[in-house]
MARGUVO-307308 format. One record per residue (C-alpha): residue number from 1; z, y, x; residue in three letters. Coordinates in nm, 2 decimals. Layout:
REM residues N
resi, zz, yy, xx, resn
NUM, Z, Y, X, ALA
...
***
This chain:
REM residues 469
resi, zz, yy, xx, resn
1, 0.00, 0.00, 0.00, MET
2, 0.09, 0.24, 0.29, LYS
3, -0.25, 0.16, 0.45, LYS
4, -0.43, 0.25, 0.13, ILE
5, -0.24, 0.58, 0.11, LYS
6, -0.32, 0.66, 0.47, LEU
7, -0.69, 0.59, 0.42, ILE
8, -0.70, 0.80, 0.10, PHE
9, -0.53, 1.10, 0.28, LEU
10, -0.77, 1.06, 0.57, THR
11, -1.07, 1.08, 0.34, LEU
12, -0.93, 1.39, 0.17, ILE
13, -0.86, 1.56, 0.50, PHE
14, -1.21, 1.47, 0.64, THR
15, -1.39, 1.59, 0.32, LEU
16, -1.19, 1.92, 0.32, SER
17, -1.27, 1.98, 0.69, TYR
18, -1.64, 1.90, 0.63, SER
19, -1.66, 2.15, 0.34, LEU
20, -1.49, 2.42, 0.54, GLN
21, -1.70, 2.37, 0.85, SER
22, -2.03, 2.38, 0.64, ASN
23, -1.93, 2.71, 0.46, SER
24, -1.95, 3.05, 0.61, LYS
25, -1.61, 3.20, 0.67, SER
26, -1.51, 3.54, 0.55, VAL
27, -1.57, 3.80, 0.83, PRO
28, -1.25, 3.91, 1.00, ALA
29, -1.40, 4.25, 1.05, SER
30, -1.73, 4.43, 1.02, PHE
31, -1.64, 4.67, 1.30, ALA
32, -1.87, 4.53, 1.57, ASP
33, -2.17, 4.51, 1.34, LEU
34, -2.11, 4.86, 1.20, ALA
35, -2.07, 5.01, 1.55, GLU
36, -2.40, 4.86, 1.65, ARG
37, -2.60, 4.97, 1.35, LEU
38, -2.46, 5.32, 1.28, MET
39, -2.69, 5.50, 1.54, PRO
40, -3.00, 5.37, 1.35, SER
41, -2.89, 5.50, 1.00, VAL
42, -2.97, 5.86, 0.93, VAL
43, -2.86, 6.13, 0.68, ASN
44, -3.14, 6.32, 0.51, ILE
45, -3.12, 6.66, 0.35, SER
46, -3.41, 6.83, 0.17, THR
47, -3.47, 7.18, 0.03, THR
48, -3.72, 7.30, -0.23, GLN
49, -3.78, 7.63, -0.41, THR
50, -3.70, 7.62, -0.78, VAL
51, -3.83, 7.90, -1.01, THR
52, -3.62, 7.99, -1.31, THR
53, -3.64, 8.26, -1.58, THR
54, -3.33, 8.47, -1.67, THR
55, -3.25, 8.53, -2.03, ASN
56, -3.33, 8.90, -2.12, PRO
57, -3.10, 8.90, -2.42, PHE
58, -2.72, 8.92, -2.43, PRO
59, -2.71, 8.60, -2.63, PHE
60, -2.85, 8.25, -2.63, GLN
61, -3.09, 8.11, -2.89, PHE
62, -2.98, 7.77, -3.05, PRO
63, -3.13, 7.47, -2.88, PRO
64, -3.47, 7.39, -3.03, GLY
65, -3.51, 7.73, -3.19, SER
66, -3.87, 7.85, -3.21, PRO
67, -3.75, 8.19, -3.07, PHE
68, -3.64, 8.02, -2.75, GLU
69, -4.00, 7.95, -2.64, ASP
70, -4.13, 8.27, -2.80, MET
71, -3.92, 8.50, -2.59, PHE
72, -3.86, 8.31, -2.27, LYS
73, -4.17, 8.47, -2.11, GLU
74, -4.00, 8.81, -2.12, PHE
75, -3.73, 8.69, -1.87, GLY
76, -3.74, 8.78, -1.50, THR
77, -3.86, 8.49, -1.28, PRO
78, -3.61, 8.41, -1.01, GLN
79, -3.65, 8.17, -0.71, GLU
80, -3.36, 7.98, -0.57, ARG
81, -3.33, 7.70, -0.31, LYS
82, -3.23, 7.36, -0.43, SER
83, -3.10, 7.09, -0.19, SER
84, -3.07, 6.71, -0.21, ALA
85, -2.91, 6.45, 0.00, LEU
86, -3.01, 6.09, 0.09, GLY
87, -3.01, 5.82, 0.35, SER
88, -3.26, 5.64, 0.57, GLY
89, -3.30, 5.42, 0.87, PHE
90, -3.50, 5.42, 1.20, ILE
91, -3.75, 5.14, 1.24, ILE
92, -3.92, 5.26, 1.56, ASP
93, -3.79, 5.42, 1.88, GLU
94, -4.04, 5.70, 1.84, LYS
95, -3.84, 5.82, 1.54, GLY
96, -4.01, 5.66, 1.23, ILE
97, -3.77, 5.67, 0.94, VAL
98, -3.78, 5.48, 0.61, VAL
99, -3.62, 5.62, 0.29, THR
100, -3.68, 5.64, -0.08, ASN
101, -3.97, 5.85, -0.22, ASN
102, -3.73, 6.02, -0.47, HIS
103, -3.52, 6.15, -0.18, VAL
104, -3.80, 6.36, -0.03, ILE
105, -4.03, 6.41, -0.33, GLN
106, -4.15, 6.78, -0.36, ASP
107, -3.94, 6.87, -0.05, ALA
108, -4.04, 7.18, 0.15, GLU
109, -3.81, 7.11, 0.44, ASP
110, -3.67, 6.78, 0.55, ILE
111, -3.38, 6.77, 0.80, ILE
112, -3.27, 6.43, 0.94, VAL
113, -2.93, 6.40, 1.10, ARG
114, -2.88, 6.12, 1.36, VAL
115, -2.55, 6.00, 1.51, ASN
116, -2.37, 6.25, 1.29, GLY
117, -2.46, 6.57, 1.47, ASN
118, -2.81, 6.56, 1.61, GLU
119, -3.06, 6.73, 1.37, GLU
120, -3.43, 6.70, 1.36, TYR
121, -3.71, 6.82, 1.14, LYS
122, -3.92, 6.55, 0.98, ALA
123, -4.27, 6.53, 0.82, LYS
124, -4.39, 6.28, 0.57, VAL
125, -4.63, 6.01, 0.70, ILE
126, -4.68, 5.86, 0.36, GLY
127, -4.50, 5.81, 0.03, ALA
128, -4.54, 5.57, -0.26, ASP
129, -4.39, 5.66, -0.60, PRO
130, -4.47, 5.32, -0.75, LEU
131, -4.23, 5.14, -0.51, SER
132, -4.01, 5.44, -0.44, ASP
133, -4.06, 5.42, -0.06, ILE
134, -4.14, 5.69, 0.19, ALA
135, -4.19, 5.70, 0.57, VAL
136, -4.10, 6.00, 0.78, LEU
137, -4.17, 6.10, 1.14, GLN
138, -3.91, 6.29, 1.33, LEU
139, -4.07, 6.59, 1.51, GLU
140, -3.93, 6.52, 1.86, THR
141, -4.01, 6.34, 2.17, GLY
142, -3.66, 6.18, 2.19, ASP
143, -3.61, 5.80, 2.18, LYS
144, -3.41, 5.63, 1.91, PHE
145, -3.24, 5.30, 1.84, THR
146, -3.44, 5.11, 1.57, PRO
147, -3.33, 4.83, 1.34, VAL
148, -3.53, 4.52, 1.25, ALA
149, -3.62, 4.38, 0.91, PHE
150, -3.49, 4.05, 0.80, GLY
151, -3.64, 3.79, 0.56, ASP
152, -3.51, 3.89, 0.22, SER
153, -3.65, 3.57, 0.07, ASP
154, -3.38, 3.38, 0.26, LYS
155, -3.10, 3.60, 0.12, ALA
156, -2.88, 3.40, -0.12, ARG
157, -2.65, 3.50, -0.40, ILE
158, -2.31, 3.52, -0.25, GLY
159, -2.42, 3.61, 0.10, ASP
160, -2.22, 3.89, 0.27, TRP
161, -2.40, 4.23, 0.31, VAL
162, -2.31, 4.58, 0.43, ILE
163, -2.45, 4.91, 0.33, ALA
164, -2.45, 5.22, 0.55, ILE
165, -2.54, 5.56, 0.42, GLY
166, -2.46, 5.92, 0.32, ASN
167, -2.28, 5.90, -0.01, PRO
168, -2.19, 6.25, -0.15, PHE
169, -2.28, 6.40, 0.18, GLY
170, -2.02, 6.19, 0.37, LEU
171, -2.24, 6.06, 0.64, GLY
172, -2.18, 5.74, 0.83, GLY
173, -2.01, 5.56, 0.54, THR
174, -1.99, 5.17, 0.56, VAL
175, -1.93, 4.96, 0.26, THR
176, -1.94, 4.58, 0.22, SER
177, -1.99, 4.32, -0.05, GLY
178, -2.21, 4.03, -0.15, ILE
179, -2.55, 3.97, -0.30, ILE
180, -2.47, 3.95, -0.67, SER
181, -2.81, 3.86, -0.81, ALA
182, -3.18, 3.84, -0.72, ARG
183, -3.51, 3.93, -0.89, ASN
184, -3.36, 4.21, -1.10, ARG
185, -3.58, 4.44, -1.31, SER
186, -3.42, 4.75, -1.45, ILE
187, -3.72, 4.96, -1.56, GLY
188, -3.72, 5.22, -1.28, LEU
189, -4.05, 5.15, -1.12, SER
190, -4.37, 4.96, -1.16, ARG
191, -4.30, 4.69, -0.91, TYR
192, -3.94, 4.56, -0.95, GLU
193, -3.77, 4.27, -0.78, ASP
194, -3.44, 4.42, -0.68, TYR
195, -3.15, 4.26, -0.49, ILE
196, -2.83, 4.34, -0.68, GLN
197, -2.51, 4.39, -0.47, THR
198, -2.15, 4.48, -0.54, ASP
199, -2.13, 4.68, -0.21, ALA
200, -2.04, 5.03, -0.31, SER
201, -2.35, 5.24, -0.34, ILE
202, -2.31, 5.60, -0.46, ASN
203, -2.52, 5.92, -0.49, SER
204, -2.66, 5.99, -0.15, GLY
205, -2.69, 5.63, -0.05, ASN
206, -3.05, 5.62, -0.17, SER
207, -3.29, 5.52, 0.10, GLY
208, -3.02, 5.36, 0.32, GLY
209, -3.03, 5.01, 0.45, PRO
210, -2.87, 4.69, 0.32, LEU
211, -2.79, 4.47, 0.62, PHE
212, -2.72, 4.10, 0.65, ASP
213, -2.46, 3.96, 0.88, MET
214, -2.72, 3.94, 1.17, ASP
215, -2.77, 4.32, 1.14, GLY
216, -3.12, 4.29, 0.99, ASN
217, -3.24, 4.51, 0.70, VAL
218, -3.29, 4.29, 0.39, ILE
219, -3.30, 4.58, 0.14, GLY
220, -3.35, 4.95, 0.08, ILE
221, -3.07, 5.09, -0.14, ASN
222, -3.24, 5.27, -0.43, THR
223, -3.03, 5.28, -0.75, ALA
224, -2.69, 5.25, -0.89, ILE
225, -2.57, 5.16, -1.24, LEU
226, -2.32, 5.41, -1.36, GLY
227, -2.35, 5.79, -1.39, ARG
228, -2.02, 5.87, -1.22, ASN
229, -2.07, 5.66, -0.91, GLY
230, -2.05, 5.30, -0.80, SER
231, -1.91, 5.05, -1.04, ILE
232, -2.01, 4.75, -0.83, GLY
233, -2.37, 4.72, -0.95, ILE
234, -2.62, 4.86, -0.70, GLY
235, -2.99, 4.77, -0.64, PHE
236, -3.20, 4.74, -0.33, SER
237, -3.57, 4.69, -0.27, ILE
238, -3.62, 4.36, -0.09, PRO
239, -3.74, 4.40, 0.27, SER
240, -4.03, 4.16, 0.23, ASN
241, -4.18, 4.37, -0.04, SER
242, -4.10, 4.70, 0.14, ALA
243, -4.25, 4.59, 0.47, LYS
244, -4.60, 4.56, 0.31, ILE
245, -4.58, 4.91, 0.17, VAL
246, -4.43, 5.06, 0.49, ILE
247, -4.69, 4.91, 0.71, ASN
248, -4.97, 5.05, 0.49, GLN
249, -4.81, 5.40, 0.48, LEU
250, -4.79, 5.40, 0.86, ILE
251, -5.14, 5.28, 0.91, GLU
252, -5.33, 5.46, 0.63, PHE
253, -5.09, 5.72, 0.50, GLY
254, -5.12, 5.56, 0.16, GLU
255, -5.10, 5.23, -0.01, THR
256, -5.39, 4.98, -0.07, LYS
257, -5.28, 4.74, -0.34, ARG
258, -5.48, 4.46, -0.49, GLY
259, -5.62, 4.51, -0.84, TRP
260, -5.73, 4.26, -1.10, LEU
261, -5.81, 4.51, -1.38, GLY
262, -5.62, 4.34, -1.66, VAL
263, -5.35, 4.45, -1.90, ARG
264, -5.11, 4.17, -1.96, ILE
265, -4.81, 4.07, -2.18, GLN
266, -4.55, 3.80, -2.22, ASP
267, -4.65, 3.46, -2.36, VAL
268, -4.42, 3.41, -2.66, THR
269, -4.33, 3.08, -2.81, GLN
270, -4.56, 3.16, -3.11, GLU
271, -4.85, 3.23, -2.88, ILE
272, -4.79, 2.92, -2.67, ALA
273, -4.79, 2.72, -3.00, ASP
274, -5.12, 2.87, -3.11, VAL
275, -5.28, 2.81, -2.77, GLU
276, -5.14, 2.46, -2.74, LYS
277, -4.97, 2.55, -2.41, LEU
278, -4.69, 2.31, -2.31, ASP
279, -4.44, 2.60, -2.28, GLU
280, -4.43, 2.98, -2.29, PRO
281, -4.54, 3.07, -1.93, ARG
282, -4.80, 3.27, -1.74, GLY
283, -4.94, 3.61, -1.83, ALA
284, -5.15, 3.67, -2.14, LEU
285, -5.45, 3.89, -2.08, VAL
286, -5.44, 4.16, -2.35, ALA
287, -5.74, 4.35, -2.22, SER
288, -5.99, 4.36, -1.93, VAL
289, -6.11, 4.68, -1.77, ALA
290, -6.48, 4.75, -1.77, GLU
291, -6.65, 4.68, -1.43, ASN
292, -6.31, 4.55, -1.30, SER
293, -6.28, 4.25, -1.06, PRO
294, -6.15, 4.04, -1.36, SER
295, -6.45, 4.12, -1.58, GLU
296, -6.69, 4.05, -1.29, LYS
297, -6.51, 3.72, -1.22, GLY
298, -6.53, 3.60, -1.58, GLY
299, -6.17, 3.66, -1.71, ILE
300, -6.16, 3.75, -2.08, LYS
301, -5.90, 3.90, -2.31, ALA
302, -5.69, 3.61, -2.46, GLY
303, -5.69, 3.41, -2.14, ASP
304, -5.35, 3.31, -2.00, ILE
305, -5.32, 3.34, -1.62, ILE
306, -5.12, 3.04, -1.50, LEU
307, -5.17, 3.07, -1.13, GLU
308, -5.27, 3.34, -0.88, PHE
309, -5.40, 3.23, -0.54, ASN
310, -5.20, 2.91, -0.56, GLY
311, -4.88, 3.08, -0.69, VAL
312, -4.75, 2.96, -1.03, ARG
313, -4.69, 3.25, -1.27, ILE
314, -4.38, 3.16, -1.48, ASN
315, -4.32, 3.51, -1.63, GLN
316, -4.56, 3.79, -1.69, MET
317, -4.37, 4.04, -1.47, LYS
318, -4.43, 3.82, -1.16, GLU
319, -4.81, 3.87, -1.16, LEU
320, -4.84, 4.25, -1.09, PRO
321, -4.62, 4.23, -0.78, ALA
322, -4.81, 3.92, -0.64, ILE
323, -5.14, 4.09, -0.70, VAL
324, -5.03, 4.42, -0.55, ALA
325, -4.92, 4.24, -0.23, LYS
326, -5.25, 4.07, -0.18, THR
327, -5.50, 4.24, 0.05, LYS
328, -5.78, 4.44, -0.11, VAL
329, -6.12, 4.26, -0.07, GLY
330, -5.97, 3.91, -0.07, THR
331, -6.13, 3.65, -0.29, THR
332, -5.86, 3.47, -0.48, VAL
333, -5.85, 3.16, -0.71, LYS
334, -5.71, 3.25, -1.05, VAL
335, -5.62, 2.95, -1.28, LYS
336, -5.64, 3.04, -1.65, ILE
337, -5.57, 2.87, -1.98, TRP
338, -5.86, 2.92, -2.23, ARG
339, -5.95, 2.72, -2.54, ASN
340, -5.67, 2.48, -2.47, LYS
341, -5.78, 2.38, -2.12, LYS
342, -5.74, 2.50, -1.76, GLU
343, -6.02, 2.68, -1.58, LEU
344, -6.04, 2.83, -1.23, THR
345, -6.21, 3.17, -1.16, LYS
346, -6.29, 3.32, -0.82, ASN
347, -6.20, 3.69, -0.82, ILE
348, -6.28, 3.95, -0.55, LEU
349, -5.98, 4.18, -0.56, LEU
350, -6.04, 4.56, -0.59, GLY
351, -5.81, 4.84, -0.50, ARG
352, -5.56, 4.97, -0.76, LEU
353, -5.55, 5.33, -0.63, GLU
354, -5.93, 5.38, -0.68, THR
355, -5.96, 5.20, -1.01, SER
356, -6.12, 5.38, -1.31, ASP
357, -5.99, 5.39, -1.67, ASP
358, -6.21, 5.29, -1.97, PHE
359, -6.48, 5.54, -2.07, LYS
360, -6.55, 5.66, -2.42, VAL
361, -6.88, 5.74, -2.58, SER
362, -6.95, 6.06, -2.79, ASP
363, -7.12, 5.91, -3.09, LYS
364, -7.05, 6.06, -3.44, LYS
365, -6.79, 5.95, -3.68, THR
366, -6.84, 5.68, -3.94, GLU
367, -6.69, 5.73, -4.29, ALA
368, -6.38, 5.51, -4.33, PRO
369, -6.31, 5.32, -4.65, LYS
370, -5.97, 5.15, -4.73, ASP
371, -5.95, 4.78, -4.81, THR
372, -5.65, 4.58, -4.91, ILE
373, -5.60, 4.24, -4.73, ILE
374, -5.39, 4.07, -5.01, LYS
375, -5.27, 3.77, -4.81, ASP
376, -5.13, 4.00, -4.53, LEU
377, -5.02, 4.27, -4.77, LYS
378, -5.18, 4.55, -4.56, ILE
379, -5.44, 4.82, -4.62, THR
380, -5.70, 4.86, -4.35, VAL
381, -6.01, 5.07, -4.28, ARG
382, -6.29, 5.03, -4.03, LYS
383, -6.25, 5.17, -3.68, LEU
384, -6.47, 5.48, -3.62, THR
385, -6.63, 5.63, -3.32, LYS
386, -6.41, 5.93, -3.38, GLU
387, -6.10, 5.70, -3.35, ASP
388, -6.23, 5.57, -3.02, ILE
389, -6.28, 5.92, -2.88, LYS
390, -5.96, 6.07, -3.01, THR
391, -5.74, 5.78, -2.91, ARG
392, -5.93, 5.72, -2.58, LYS
393, -6.00, 5.36, -2.66, LEU
394, -6.24, 5.13, -2.47, PRO
395, -6.60, 5.21, -2.56, ASN
396, -6.80, 4.97, -2.80, GLN
397, -6.49, 4.80, -2.95, ILE
398, -6.47, 4.72, -3.31, SER
399, -6.18, 4.65, -3.54, GLY
400, -5.97, 4.76, -3.84, LEU
401, -5.71, 5.04, -3.84, VAL
402, -5.40, 4.95, -4.04, ILE
403, -5.33, 5.24, -4.27, THR
404, -5.04, 5.08, -4.47, GLN
405, -4.81, 4.79, -4.43, ILE
406, -4.63, 4.65, -4.74, GLY
407, -4.25, 4.59, -4.74, ASN
408, -4.30, 4.22, -4.78, THR
409, -4.59, 4.19, -4.53, SER
410, -4.55, 3.92, -4.26, PRO
411, -4.66, 4.19, -4.02, LEU
412, -4.38, 4.43, -4.12, GLN
413, -4.15, 4.35, -3.82, LYS
414, -4.42, 4.31, -3.55, SER
415, -4.69, 4.57, -3.61, ILE
416, -4.68, 4.94, -3.69, GLU
417, -4.92, 5.14, -3.91, ALA
418, -5.22, 5.29, -3.73, ASN
419, -5.23, 4.99, -3.50, SER
420, -5.59, 4.85, -3.47, ILE
421, -5.67, 4.48, -3.53, ILE
422, -5.95, 4.38, -3.30, VAL
423, -5.93, 4.00, -3.30, GLU
424, -5.79, 3.72, -3.52, ALA
425, -5.76, 3.37, -3.38, GLN
426, -5.96, 3.48, -3.08, LYS
427, -6.25, 3.60, -3.30, THR
428, -6.37, 3.96, -3.29, LYS
429, -6.30, 4.15, -3.62, ILE
430, -6.57, 4.39, -3.73, LYS
431, -6.51, 4.40, -4.11, THR
432, -6.23, 4.35, -4.36, ALA
433, -6.42, 4.04, -4.48, GLN
434, -6.40, 3.89, -4.13, ASP
435, -6.02, 3.92, -4.13, LEU
436, -5.98, 3.80, -4.49, GLU
437, -6.18, 3.48, -4.42, LYS
438, -5.98, 3.39, -4.10, ILE
439, -5.64, 3.45, -4.28, VAL
440, -5.75, 3.22, -4.57, LYS
441, -5.85, 2.95, -4.31, ASP
442, -5.51, 2.98, -4.14, VAL
443, -5.32, 2.95, -4.47, LEU
444, -5.51, 2.63, -4.55, LYS
445, -5.41, 2.48, -4.21, SER
446, -5.09, 2.31, -4.13, ASN
447, -5.00, 2.55, -3.85, GLN
448, -4.99, 2.87, -4.06, LYS
449, -4.96, 3.09, -3.75, THR
450, -5.22, 3.36, -3.69, ILE
451, -5.29, 3.51, -3.35, LEU
452, -5.39, 3.88, -3.37, LEU
453, -5.51, 4.10, -3.09, ALA
454, -5.42, 4.47, -3.16, ILE
455, -5.41, 4.81, -3.00, TYR
456, -5.07, 4.96, -3.08, ASN
457, -4.98, 5.32, -3.12, ASN
458, -4.96, 5.36, -2.74, GLN
459, -5.31, 5.23, -2.72, ASN
460, -5.20, 4.92, -2.54, GLN
461, -5.38, 4.60, -2.62, ARG
462, -5.14, 4.33, -2.73, ARG
463, -5.15, 3.98, -2.88, TYR
464, -4.91, 3.91, -3.17, ILE
465, -4.83, 3.57, -3.31, GLY
466, -4.74, 3.59, -3.68, VAL
467, -4.61, 3.31, -3.92, LYS
468, -4.78, 3.34, -4.26, LEU
469, -4.60, 3.24, -4.58, ASP
***
């Protein structure tokens, strides 16, 4: 019995020791790491001239009053200097600095402070509002201590990180925490794949680096959640995404992103059911730009993009970032789902920054006539050339404008009045009779789900899956 207990205790001790040895210990101190990295982190201050108009009256008009706009031009214009603070970090010994675009946007003067007391003027090499990244050049011949980028893809939830920056103008501030989450999207920019951290990030930290325990930059601190300061939820642009933009800004002074020329949306369960797709995945093509790479490569509205250049697309939001990272002029294989089967298209990528919007013709208006679609409980009229011109819609499209939606209509919760139905069940709609026939066919079927392609009130082409009674 004693032998059994001894063996049992030995196993527990061995397992405990193994787990401890395989896990990373809590750092005893960040002092050595911070001391090494501080010379590479800079404080940025900017100034710009703001013009305001003084009130010529001894009283204030109520907010929203028509007199407020009427009399504001009688005021005296006054100019004042506005300043802002941010952070950044040096990536080249010649004084190349990375920061956020919003830190230096519209700045007339940029002053960069290094090592707490050495100040340099800086000029903008290039800036990208879409990713909120800017690259500066210090105007000096001095040499600096740069930091290196790490591999943000290897960063794991729970890893220790430190942030160094200029919060509230208090330069050289070090905070620590862990990676709280990955792949966050918070609606700040077009391309979002943020690292979330609980390291304290406050106003003035924007543009500063997020370091791993090897002292490599794995993120650019760009946003905080909470108006009054850090509440333990901060966001950083992953270094792997940032490096692509930074290298382009240094080389070209601008970005050169890949462009497919499609407007996309999420694949809902209803759409997956109609399309006989195994699960809601991929990116549904809502519309294709004229003369775009996608149109030339044979992609059509209604296709579902499942893979891009060998990368599986699980959610719609993944596709724009992957396309943007791909080199302009590359021929890529795009796997799509069309008519309940997989197809592969070869697409020669264009450049997003030089792409054109749809053009509109100037033909005369057609007289509209209202028609009631009884089974959908909506009233529609034919789309006119005047609609196309006024709403700046793609040229040569056809469809029906929804003028009224009944309270008991199956479209009540998913479509607004003035939306335009352009397709039903992947068939183009030209007349009210076209739509009526397709609706009746759907009602006779067992599925009773209709797939509509519409232009909403923001003129975005969308697919809507609707269950009919």
